[in-house]
Backbone as CSV, one residue per row, in Angstrom:
resi,resn,N_x,N_y,N_z,CA_x,CA_y,CA_z,C_x,C_y,C_z
1,MET,43.551,-49.334,-75.624,43.238,-48.348,-74.624,43.735,-48.884,-73.283
2,THR,44.442,-48.044,-72.605,44.959,-48.439,-71.303,44.147,-47.753,-70.216
3,LEU,43.926,-48.479,-69.168,43.189,-47.926,-68.034,44.146,-47.169,-67.141
4,LYS,43.718,-46.002,-66.755,44.540,-45.203,-65.854,44.098,-45.466,-64.427
5,LYS,45.050,-45.525,-63.579,44.728,-45.678,-62.166,44.337,-44.324,-61.600
6,LEU,43.320,-44.347,-60.792,42.904,-43.108,-60.139,43.918,-42.755,-59.062
7,PRO,44.161,-41.468,-58.899,45.093,-41.080,-57.841,44.485,-41.403,-56.478
8,LYS,45.329,-41.630,-55.520,44.851,-41.904,-54.170,44.193,-40.653,-53.604
9,VAL,43.068,-40.862,-52.975,42.332,-39.749,-52.381,42.932,-39.483,-51.010
10,PRO,43.205,-38.222,-50.737,43.715,-37.918,-49.394,42.707,-38.383,-48.348
11,SER,43.200,-38.860,-47.249,42.328,-39.449,-46.238,41.317,-38.452,-45.677
12,ALA,41.665,-37.174,-45.571,40.726,-36.178,-45.041,39.526,-36.034,-45.966
13,ILE,39.761,-36.008,-47.274,38.657,-35.884,-48.235,37.793,-37.142,-48.185
14,TYR,38.432,-38.291,-48.101,37.693,-39.550,-48.014,36.802,-39.570,-46.771
15,LEU,37.359,-39.173,-45.643,36.576,-39.164,-44.406,35.405,-38.194,-44.500
16,LEU,35.649,-37.023,-45.089,34.578,-36.039,-45.257,33.479,-36.609,-46.139
17,PHE,33.863,-37.208,-47.271,32.892,-37.802,-48.182,32.131,-38.930,-47.490
18,ASN,32.851,-39.755,-46.762,32.233,-40.877,-46.068,31.230,-40.386,-45.023
19,ASN,31.578,-39.338,-44.283,30.661,-38.788,-43.281,29.433,-38.171,-43.927
20,ILE,29.626,-37.475,-45.041,28.476,-36.900,-45.749,27.573,-38.026,-46.230
21,THR,28.175,-39.061,-46.764,27.396,-40.193,-47.238,26.606,-40.814,-46.089
22,ASN,27.221,-40.989,-44.941,26.509,-41.545,-43.791,25.379,-40.629,-43.341
23,ALA,25.610,-39.324,-43.381,24.560,-38.377,-43.003,23.383,-38.478,-43.965
24,VAL,23.687,-38.607,-45.255,22.623,-38.738,-46.251,21.871,-40.049,-46.028
25,LYS,22.604,-41.115,-45.734,21.953,-42.397,-45.460,21.009,-42.273,-44.266
26,LYS,21.472,-41.634,-43.216,20.635,-41.472,-42.022,19.392,-40.648,-42.335
27,LEU,19.568,-39.599,-43.149,18.430,-38.766,-43.529,17.417,-39.573,-44.329
28,LEU,17.896,-40.351,-45.283,16.989,-41.170,-46.082,16.247,-42.181,-45.213
29,ILE,16.950,-42.803,-44.307,16.303,-43.757,-43.407,15.249,-43.046,-42.568
30,PHE,15.576,-41.857,-42.072,14.631,-41.079,-41.266,13.373,-40.743,-42.067
31,LEU,13.558,-40.395,-43.353,12.424,-39.995,-44.181,11.601,-41.179,-44.666
32,ILE,12.238,-42.312,-44.865,11.557,-43.456,-45.468,10.842,-44.324,-44.439
33,ILE,11.479,-44.596,-43.337,10.900,-45.514,-42.352,9.743,-44.828,-41.632
34,PRO,8.566,-45.451,-41.660,7.432,-44.824,-40.979,7.654,-44.757,-39.469
35,LYS,7.238,-43.639,-38.923,7.370,-43.430,-37.485,5.985,-43.506,-36.849
36,PRO,5.917,-44.025,-35.650,4.607,-44.045,-34.996,4.107,-42.619,-34.781
37,GLN,2.857,-42.392,-35.152,2.277,-41.059,-34.996,1.126,-41.124,-34.004
38,LEU,0.868,-39.990,-33.420,-0.286,-39.898,-32.530,-1.555,-39.993,-33.362
39,PRO,-2.601,-40.599,-32.822,-3.859,-40.689,-33.557,-4.581,-39.341,-33.602
40,TRP,-5.472,-39.212,-34.556,-6.295,-38.009,-34.706,-7.608,-38.218,-33.961
41,TRP,-8.095,-37.148,-33.327,-9.338,-37.181,-32.560,-10.183,-35.958,-32.893
42,VAL,-11.498,-36.158,-32.931,-12.435,-35.040,-33.019,-12.770,-34.661,-31.582
43,LYS,-12.424,-33.424,-31.209,-12.692,-32.928,-29.853,-13.869,-31.959,-29.942
44,ILE,-14.946,-32.281,-29.239,-16.129,-31.421,-29.251,-16.403,-30.964,-27.825
45,GLU,-16.474,-29.650,-27.654,-16.796,-29.063,-26.354,-18.180,-28.440,-26.448
46,THR,-18.948,-28.586,-25.380,-20.273,-27.970,-25.315,-20.370,-27.153,-24.034
47,THR,-21.169,-26.081,-24.109,-21.365,-25.261,-22.908,-22.538,-25.773,-22.080
48,ILE,-23.554,-26.328,-22.759,-24.687,-26.936,-22.057,-24.959,-28.284,-22.718
49,PRO,-24.720,-29.397,-22.081,-24.019,-29.518,-20.805,-22.543,-29.152,-20.971
50,ARG,-21.913,-28.819,-19.878,-20.502,-28.416,-19.907,-19.646,-29.680,-19.978
51,CYS,-19.336,-30.084,-21.226,-18.630,-31.351,-21.446,-17.609,-31.222,-22.570
52,THR,-16.670,-32.133,-22.538,-15.725,-32.311,-23.636,-15.828,-33.767,-24.070
53,TYR,-16.018,-33.962,-25.372,-16.139,-35.306,-25.930,-14.997,-35.533,-26.917
54,PHE,-14.457,-36.737,-26.911,-13.437,-37.118,-27.886,-13.968,-38.289,-28.705
55,PHE,-13.919,-38.140,-30.023,-14.357,-39.195,-30.932,-13.163,-39.618,-31.777
56,GLY,-12.942,-40.912,-31.847,-11.799,-41.418,-32.593,-11.388,-42.753,-32.014
57,PRO,-10.194,-43.169,-32.212,-9.104,-42.510,-32.934,-9.221,-42.722,-34.442
58,PHE,-8.609,-41.796,-35.174,-8.562,-41.861,-36.627,-7.113,-41.921,-37.085
59,ASP,-6.909,-42.561,-38.232,-5.555,-42.709,-38.764,-5.017,-41.432,-39.389
60,ASN,-5.936,-40.568,-39.858,-5.471,-39.346,-40.517,-6.502,-38.234,-40.357
61,LEU,-6.087,-37.038,-40.702,-6.927,-35.847,-40.555,-8.178,-35.930,-41.422
62,LEU,-8.040,-36.405,-42.647,-9.183,-36.481,-43.555,-10.280,-37.378,-42.991
63,GLU,-9.892,-38.509,-42.458,-10.869,-39.432,-41.876,-11.620,-38.766,-40.721
64,ALA,-10.903,-38.050,-39.871,-11.541,-37.351,-38.752,-12.522,-36.297,-39.260
65,LYS,-12.129,-35.556,-40.299,-13.015,-34.522,-40.858,-14.272,-35.134,-41.465
66,LEU,-14.149,-36.303,-42.058,-15.306,-36.948,-42.676,-16.346,-37.371,-41.638
67,PHE,-15.911,-37.802,-40.476,-16.833,-38.274,-39.444,-17.356,-37.157,-38.544
68,GLN,-16.696,-36.017,-38.534,-17.043,-34.908,-37.640,-18.509,-34.477,-37.728
69,PRO,-19.087,-34.267,-38.915,-20.474,-33.774,-38.972,-21.483,-34.686,-38.267
70,GLY,-21.282,-35.980,-38.328,-22.203,-36.907,-37.668,-22.190,-36.759,-36.159
71,TYR,-21.012,-36.526,-35.605,-20.914,-36.349,-34.153,-21.598,-35.056,-33.722
72,VAL,-21.401,-34.002,-34.490,-22.041,-32.716,-34.170,-23.555,-32.860,-34.266
73,GLN,-24.016,-33.530,-35.312,-25.453,-33.720,-35.490,-26.054,-34.489,-34.310
74,ASP,-25.374,-35.530,-33.858,-25.875,-36.295,-32.704,-26.016,-35.413,-31.471
75,LEU,-25.028,-34.567,-31.213,-25.090,-33.686,-30.039,-26.184,-32.634,-30.192
76,GLU,-26.371,-32.117,-31.411,-27.450,-31.145,-31.646,-28.811,-31.786,-31.406
77,GLU,-28.961,-33.039,-31.827,-30.225,-33.747,-31.616,-30.495,-33.981,-30.133
78,GLU,-29.443,-34.028,-29.338,-29.600,-34.188,-27.890,-29.678,-32.840,-27.181
79,GLN,-29.877,-31.765,-27.948,-30.077,-30.409,-27.431,-28.825,-29.797,-26.799
80,ALA,-27.654,-30.285,-27.151,-26.418,-29.672,-26.645,-26.295,-28.275,-27.240
81,GLN,-25.720,-27.355,-26.470,-25.569,-25.968,-26.926,-24.117,-25.531,-26.799
82,GLY,-23.781,-24.489,-27.548,-22.426,-23.943,-27.499,-21.386,-24.941,-27.983
83,ILE,-21.648,-25.537,-29.122,-20.776,-26.597,-29.639,-19.578,-25.995,-30.371
84,THR,-18.391,-26.397,-29.961,-17.166,-26.034,-30.690,-16.415,-27.321,-31.016
85,VAL,-15.806,-27.331,-32.189,-15.141,-28.541,-32.677,-13.694,-28.238,-33.023
86,LYS,-12.811,-29.134,-32.618,-11.403,-29.085,-33.011,-10.994,-30.502,-33.377
87,ILE,-10.080,-30.600,-34.305,-9.496,-31.902,-34.622,-8.047,-31.834,-34.189
88,GLU,-7.660,-32.784,-33.339,-6.328,-32.747,-32.739,-5.629,-34.090,-32.901
89,GLN,-4.316,-34.006,-32.973,-3.487,-35.202,-32.993,-2.867,-35.332,-31.609
90,ARG,-3.309,-36.351,-30.869,-2.902,-36.469,-29.471,-3.261,-37.847,-28.933
91,ASN,-2.859,-38.100,-27.712,-3.316,-39.285,-26.990,-4.507,-38.879,-26.138
92,VAL,-5.491,-39.742,-26.070,-6.686,-39.482,-25.267,-6.868,-40.647,-24.301
93,THR,-7.082,-40.328,-23.040,-7.289,-41.378,-22.040,-8.728,-41.418,-21.540
94,GLN,-9.460,-40.324,-21.733,-10.847,-40.246,-21.270,-11.686,-39.701,-22.418
95,LEU,-12.717,-40.443,-22.815,-13.513,-40.049,-23.974,-14.516,-38.941,-23.675
96,THR,-15.021,-38.882,-22.459,-15.982,-37.848,-22.069,-15.536,-37.229,-20.756
97,ILE,-15.470,-35.908,-20.757,-15.113,-35.177,-19.542,-16.295,-34.286,-19.192
98,ILE,-16.897,-34.543,-18.051,-18.040,-33.749,-17.594,-17.535,-32.803,-16.522
99,GLU,-17.682,-31.512,-16.784,-17.234,-30.514,-15.810,-18.355,-30.253,-14.814
100,GLU,-17.969,-30.157,-13.571,-18.946,-29.885,-12.517,-19.479,-28.469,-12.678
101,GLU,-20.777,-28.344,-12.528,-21.365,-27.012,-12.580,-21.143,-26.323,-11.248
102,GLU,-20.744,-25.074,-11.331,-20.513,-24.311,-10.105,-21.851,-23.824,-9.560
103,GLU,-22.006,-23.944,-8.276,-23.232,-23.468,-7.646,-22.939,-22.163,-6.927
104,TYR,-23.805,-21.192,-7.139,-23.640,-19.890,-6.491,-24.768,-19.700,-5.484
105,PHE,-24.418,-19.262,-4.293,-25.430,-19.025,-3.256,-25.664,-17.560,-3.095
């Protein structure tokens, strides 16, 4: 059995194939290498007192959801009213924000 030599590939086809291969490599690297992500936070707003609380940071959404009920329960025990909860992926610089109550004369 004799081995046949492959015909020479035209340079345009080679360059196209090479570029596609590089694009695929870049895509795989993008998908495989972990990227820094924003942490997850439980954001709880109350109307009385008029405050926003951030609890966290958490590594993932599930972890934040697991801890959420305890934070709500603590605020309910302290007689907080109008409690709304959101879980957000963000940076937080202030854990408690107390809004000034407006005074009307």
